[in-house]
C-alpha positions in Angstrom: -42.3 -12.4 -45.6 -38.7 -10.8 -46.3 -39.5 -10.3 -50.0 -42.8 -8.6 -48.6 -40.8 -6.4 -46.0 -38.0 -4.9 -48.2 -41.1 -4.3 -51.1 -43.0 -2.3 -48.3 -39.5 -0.6 -47.6 -39.0 0.2 -51.0 -42.5 1.8 -51.3 -41.7 3.7 -48.4 -38.4 5.0 -49.6 -40.1 5.8 -52.8 -43.0 7.7 -51.0 -40.6 9.8 -49.3 -38.5 10.5 -52.2 -41.7 11.6 -54.0 -43.0 13.8 -51.1 -39.6 15.6 -50.9 -39.7 16.1 -54.6 -43.1 17.8 -54.1 -42.0 20.1 -51.2 -39.1 21.2 -53.5 -41.7 22.0 -56.1 -43.8 23.9 -54.3 -40.9 25.9 -52.6 -39.5 26.6 -56.5 -43.3 27.8 -57.4 -43.5 30.0 -54.5 -40.0 31.3 -54.5 -40.0 35.2 -55.6 -36.5 35.8 -55.9 -35.7 35.0 -59.6 -38.6 37.3 -60.5 -36.7 40.2 -59.8 -33.9 39.0 -62.1 -36.4 38.6 -65.1 -38.1 41.9 -64.3 -34.8 43.8 -64.4 -34.0 41.4 -67.7 -37.3 43.0 -69.2 -36.4 46.4 -68.4 -32.8 46.4 -69.8 -34.2 44.8 -72.7 -36.8 47.5 -73.5 -34.2 50.5 -72.7 -32.0 48.4 -74.9 -34.2 48.5 -78.1 -35.4 52.1 -77.4 -31.6 53.1 -77.7 -31.2 51.2 -80.7 -34.1 52.8 -82.5 -33.3 56.5 -81.3 -29.4 55.8 -81.9 -30.8 54.8 -85.6 -32.4 58.2 -86.1 -29.4 60.5 -84.6 -26.9 58.6 -86.8 -29.3 59.7 -90.1 -29.5 63.3 -88.7 -25.9 63.5 -88.2 -25.6 62.3 -91.2 -27.3 64.8 -93.1 -25.4 67.6 -90.8 -22.3 66.5 -92.1 -23.6 66.5 -95.7 -24.9 69.8 -95.6 -21.6 70.9 -93.9 -19.2 69.8 -96.8 -21.9 70.5 -99.6 -21.5 74.2 -97.9 -17.7 74.0 -97.8 -17.4 72.7 -101.0 -19.2 75.6 -102.4 -17.5 77.9 -100.4 -13.8 76.8 -102.0 
């Protein structure tokens, strides 16, 4: 009889733990606080990608400008 009671108490304890786990999982799934952070990270990544692409184009334009200026000054001297 004592063994049966301990087994039932163990099952009840496991059921309580399992139900608690289910409640925590549902709270985690329905929580929307972390979604804002992911959206901001995606926006930041897109901005960084655009800035990198524009800087590469801008750097090549600046390089050609300095090459043209140095050529012009070299001819003038």
